[in-house]
N, C-alpha and C positions, 0 to 999 in steps of 0.2 A: 676648709678649716679656718682660713683667714680672710679670703676675699668676700665670702658671703656675709659674715658679721660686719665687715667694714662697709660693704655696700648697704647693709641694713641700717647702719648708723646714718648714712646720707639720705636714704629714702625716708626713714622715720622723721628726720628733721624737716625734710621737704614737705611731708604730709602734715606735720604739725603746723607749719606755716600756711599751707593751703587751707586747712580747716580752722585756722585761727579767726575768731570773731572779735574785732576791736571793741572795747567798751569805753564809754566816756566817763571821766571822773574829774573831780575838782580838788585843788590844794590851796591852803591858805598860807600866805607868807606876809610878813610885815617888815617895814624898814624903820629901824631905830638907830639913830646916829650913823647913818649911811652903811649900816651892816644889815644884811638880809637874814631874818630869822624865819625858820619853818615851823609850822604847828606840829607838835609831836603826836597829835591824835591821828595823824595819817591822812588818807584820802577820804573824800566825801563822794557818795554815789549819786547824790542829787544836788542840783544847784540851789534848791530851796534850803536844804540843811546848811550848806556852806554860807549862803547869803545871810541866814539867820545869825550865824556866829559873827560874821563881819559887822552886822548891825549892832550886835552886843558889845563888841570890843572897840569900835572906832572912836567912841567918845570917852573911853577910859584910858588912864595912863599906863604905860608900859613900865614894869618894875624888874630890875635885875635881881635874881635870887641866887645866882651862883656864877663865879668867874674863876676858871682854873687854867693855869698854864703849866704844862709838863714838858720837860726836856725828853727827847726820845732819840734812839739811835737807829739808823738804817744801814744794815750790813751790805757789803758789796754783793752784786749778783753772783750766783754760782758759776763756776767754769762750765764750758760747753761739753755736753755729750753730743752725739750725732743728731738725736731728735730735737734737742733744744736749739741747736745751730740751724737745722732745717726750719724750725718754727720762726726763729728770728729773721732768717733770710726771706721767708715768705712774707712776714709782716712788713719788713723795711723795704725790700726790693722787689717783691712779687715773684721771687724765684720758686719754681716747683721743687718738691722734695728731691726728685730725680736730678734736676739741674744742680742743686746744691751739693748733692753727693758727687757729681762729676767734678765740680770745681774743687771741692775739698780733697778729692782723690788726686787731682792734678797737683795740688799744693804738697800733698804727702809724697808723691813720686818725685817732686823737685826738692824734697828734704827740708821744706820750710815749716811744716807742722808735723806733729806726732800722729800716730795711727788714728784714723778718723772713725772707724766703725765700732764705736764704743757706747756703753750704756751707763757710764759712771761720770759724775761731775767732780770727783775727788782725785787727789794726787797721793802717792805713797810717800812715807817719811824720807825714804832714801833719795828722793828727788830734791828735797829742800836744799842741800849743799850746792846744787847746781843752779839754783834760781838766780843768784846774783850775776853769774857769768852770762846766763841767757838774757837777762835784762840789759846788761852792758852792751851786748851784741846788737840790741834792737835800736840802732842809731836813729832811724827815722822818728822814733818816739822819745828822743833824748830829753826833751823839755819836760815830759811827764815822769821819766825814770830818774832824772837827776835828784829830785827831792827824796826819793826812796833810798838812794845810795848813801845819804848822809848819816844814816843810822842802821842798826841791824834790821834785816828783812823780817817783816811781820810773819809769824807762824800761827795760823789759826786752825782749830779743829774743824772749821767749816770748809777748809781747803785740803788739809792733810789728814787722811784717815785710812790706815792700812786695812781696816775691816770692811771698807766700802770698795776695795779694789779686787777685780777678778783677773783676767789676763792682761788687760791694758788699763791705762789711766785716762783722765779727761784730756780733751784736745787742747794743746798749748803750742806756742811757737817753739821752734828748735834753736832760734838765734841766727839761722842762715838768712842773710839779707835778701829780701824779696826783689826779684828782677825778672824781666821777660814775661810779666803777667798781663793777661787781658783784664779789662775793667772789672768784669764780674769776679775774677779771682782776687783782684786787689780789694774789692769790697768784702769778700769773705775773710780774707787775711786780716783786714783792719778790724773786723768784729772780734776775731779770736785774739788779736794782739791787745786791743783795749780791754777786753774782758780779763785777760791774763794779768795785765798791769794793775787793773782796778782791784784784783783780789788781794794785793799787798798794800793798798792804801788804807788810811784810817776810815772808820765808819763816818757816814754823813750824820751830823748832829742837827736835829730839828726841834722847834718849839711848837707843840700842839696845844691849841687853845680851844676850850669848850665853854660856851656861855649859855646859861639858862635864864629865861625871862618869863614873867607871868602877866597876863591881862585878865582880871577877874579870876576865873578858875581855869583859864586856858593856858597851857604851857607851850613855850616856843624855845627853839634851840638854834644856835649858830656855831659852826666850827671853822677853824682856820689853821694853817700850817705855815711856819716861816723857817727857811733853811738858815741856821746859824753858822755852821761850818760845812762847806761843800764836801770835804773828804774825797771819796772816790768819784763823786759826781763831776769833778773837773774834767774827767775823760769824756763826759757826755754833755756837750753844749746843748742848750735847751732846744735848738732847732733840729737836733738829731734824735731827740727822744721819740719813742714810738707814739702813735696816735692815742693809745689807751692812757699812757702816762700824761700826755698833754691834756686829754679830756678831764682827767682827774685833777691835774694842777689848775685848770681853768675854774674848777669849782671852789678852790680854796680862796679865802679872802683875807686881806690884812686886817688885823683887829686893833682897835684902839684899846686903851686901858679902861675897863669898866669897874665900878665899885658896887659891891653887894648892897642892895637897899636903894640905889639911885632910881629915880623915876623920870619919865618924860613923855612927850607926845610921840606918836608913831603913826606910820601910814600903812594900813593893811591893804592887801591886794588879793584878788581871787584869780587863780590860774586854772584855765580849762585845759585838760589833757586827755590823751587817748592811750589805752594800754597798747603795748607794742608786741608784735610776734617775736618768737625766737629768731636769732640771726642765722642766715644760711651758713653752713660749714665752709670754711676755707681749708686749704692744705695745712695751714698752721693749726687751726682748731681741730681738724681731723687727726693730725699726728698726735696731739695731746690726748684726744679721745681714745686713739689706738693704744697709747702708752698706758692709759689707766683703765682699759677695757670698758670704755664708754662712760665712765664716771667723770663728771666735771669737777676738777680739783684745781684750785688756785694756789693752795698751800704747797710749797716746794717739798717740805718734809713728808707730807702725806703722799705726794706724787712719787717720791723716792720709794716709799713702802709699796706702792701699787705697781711699780715696774715689774715685779715678779709675776704679776697677773695680766700683763699687757697682751695686745694682739700683735703677733710677729716679733721680730727683733729689730733693733735700730738699722741693721744692714739690709733688712728685707722690706721695710715699710715703704720706701720709695718705689720699689718694684711692684708691690701690691697695688699701690695707687695707680701707677702707670698701666698695669694690666687691666684695671677697671676702665681706664680711658680707651685702651686698644680694643677692648671687647664691646665698646659702645654702650657701657652701662651708665656712664656719666660723662658730662662735658664741663668745660670751664666757661663761666660767664664772668669776665673780669677776674676777680679773685675767688668768686663763689663756685662751689662744686654743686652742679645740678644734675639729678638723675635723669636719664632718658626714659622714654616709654618702655623700652626693653628692660632697663634696670628696675623700674617700678613693678612691671609685670612679674619679673623673676622673684622679687622679694615677696610679693603678694600671692604668688603661686605656691610658695613654700609655706605650708600650713603649720608645721611643727616649729614652735618657737625656739626649741633647743638648737636647731640647725642654724638659726640666725643670731644666736646668743653670743654677744661679745664677752660676757662674763665666763661662759662655759669655755670658750676658746682660751681665755686668760688662765683659767684653772688648768687646762691641758698644758699650756706653756709652762706654768709653774711646776707641774709634776714632771715634765720632761727635763727641766733644769735640776729638779731634785734627784732624778735618775742619774743625770750627768755627774752630780756630786756624791752619788752613792747613798742618798737619803731616802730613796723610794724604790720599791721592788718593781722591776720591769714587768714581771709576769702578772702582778696585781693590776698594773696599768693596762696591759693587753687584755686581760679578762674583763675589766670594766668597759673597755672600748668595744670588745666583741658583743657583750651583752647589750650595750646601748645601740650599736649599729644594727643588730638583729631586730631589736624592737622598732627602730626607726624605719627600716626597710619594710617591715610588715605593715606599719601604719601608712607609709607613703603609697604602697600598692593598692590600698583601699580607696585612695583619693582619686578624683577625676579633675583634670585641669585643661584649660584652654592652651593652645599652642602659643608659644612666645614669639612675637614678631621681632626679628632683628632689623633694627633701623640701619639704613645706608645713608652716608653723606652724599651730597650732590656730586662731589668729586668722584666718589666710588661708582655712582650710577653712570657718570660720564665715561669713566674708564671701562666699565663693563660693556657699555654700548659700543665703544670703539673696538674692543676686543672681540665682541660678538655682534657684528652689525646685523646678522640675519635675525637676531632676536628682536631687533627694533622694528622689523617689517611685520605689520599686522596681517599675517597670512590666514590666521584662523579667528574669525570674528567670534566664534563660540568661546574660545579661550579668553578673549578680552572681556566678554560679557561675564564670564565666571569670576574674573579678577575684580570686576566692579562690585560684585555681590559680597566680597569678603568684608566682614565686620569684626571688630575686636571688642568683645564683651568685657575683657579684663581692664579696659580703660574706664568703665562705667562705675560710678559710686552707687551704692544702694540708695534708692529714693526713700526708703523707710527709715533706716537708722542713720544715714548720711556718713557712716564711718567705713563700712565694709566695701569690698569690691565685688563685682558680679562674677560668679563662677558658673560654668556650664556642666551640668551633671548628665546622667543617662536619659532622664525623662523631663528634666526641668532646669530652669535657671534659678539660682539662689544667691544668698549673701555669704561672704566669707566670714561674717561675724555670727554665723549660725551657732557656733559652739558657746557663745556667750549670750544667746537668747534672741537674736534677730530671726523673725519668722517669715521674712519676705521670700516669696516663691512665685514663679510664673511657669506653669506647665507648658510643655511643647505644644500640646493639643488644647485648643480652646474652642468650646461650643462646636464640637464635631469636626474641627478643621485644624490641621497641623500648620502652625505658623512658620513662615520662612524666617531665616535669621535676621533679615533686614526688618521685617515686621516686628519681631520680638525686640530687636535693638531699639527701634524707634519708640515702641511702647514704654520700655524701661527708661530710656533717655528723656523722653518728652512727656511721659505720663499719658500718651494718647497715640494709637497706631494710625497708619494710613487706612483708607477705606478697604475693607476686606469683603469679598463676595462669598456666598455659600455658607454662612454661619447658621447653626441650628438653634433656634430659640423657641421653646414650647412646641417642639415638633415641626416647626415651620422654618423653611430656608429663607434667610434674610441677608441683605447687605448692610454692613454697619461698621462702626469704629469701636475698637476696644479701648477702654480707659480704666484707671484705678478709682475705686470708691474710697471713702474716708479710711477704711481699714486696709487699704492696698489689696483688696480683692479685685479680680478682673470682671468688668461688666460690659455689656453691649450698649452702644448708643446708636440707635437707628437713624 
């Protein structure tokens, strides 16, 4: 119910990257008064089209047609629930979701933070009178807290909202002085403490600048942002901000004052770029995807609304991820989550998309919560489940699948060899020979559509995309001879089989090689 759709998210992202074909494109930028402007027309697919524009504009003057400066406010980040804390710890420190849960649980048991297994980022109104005492008790952060105590503590609807509270509220410090902590626990506590203090600081005030320019009929734009009043950002020195914020900040540029109608010379430039594949999932991005049932959402308010439709609960997501590791369905490569051959085979073996659907699991989770609140009839839910399961079982019984190979790590193989030394002695040459013949068709992509995986049926090999129109098929028997698995595997993998004896062509026995013609039919090459 939760592991399969979670693994499906990882496998699908991996396959998107594997199938991604980078494409070359070009962008036009121009430098006017040491500010880089980008062409609003977007990217060019050919260098000829882009070069033609460069030639047109390079001898003409650049004219400012619009210059706008607007003050904006950036509210403090929301308090932590368990998932957002796990995401932040993975981004900043590379902690796994399971490790973060262990560290925060230790802090809770030492009475330094409130209950951690929560899915809300809000506090109830009855906590507000206790905030000042909690802040005063946080002596290690006195330099940040002292300015807050000079006036009444800020009370914002973005922090205090009784309607967003269930059994517990957001994770905050209790005021108990942190002591006897290991480094990892100190880091987790520091994140929670700073986020808590920031919630009561003023908004960050920024000046957003947008400039539009024209050269002949081509429009260019430049944007910049300047922080006027740091507000809550004083708690986050620039070196400590996460990589994404740094990357965004690096793109901002300081703007001089422009005057509408001014003109001048500019220096156009042509940038050659390549489209980039999606990024591999990390535990941080996977947790966010689980929280929103696979939908990518940057907006915090939308994410809050989608929490009712998420995969699992905050307290169970770390365990779901760890189970996928333990079962060898995926591995970590630095921060990236990479599915194993076993994990890929499992997801591609499951033909029915419902069984892999993150959204379906999210809907189930929502209905279970509605039942918990008395808003949905349990009998209706059970009847729906019975009907769906009966239908799925009937469908799955009609499908034929390859066996899934469970990968073993080198350490496991070594342990097994030490525990069963007799297995390592090749007493039966026949058994070893049989082992060498084993081939795994589910690792092969369809040579025709390039999307599906190869499936083995009762009489032929086919493509997993057959339901959407792929007609690729290789019969077990070809030209009067049943192919061995190795011969069929080589034919599908390389487009050409090894030499096969005893094929029947026009009533004659011949030796030859099987290959695919242009329509992926099997022909003999003598």
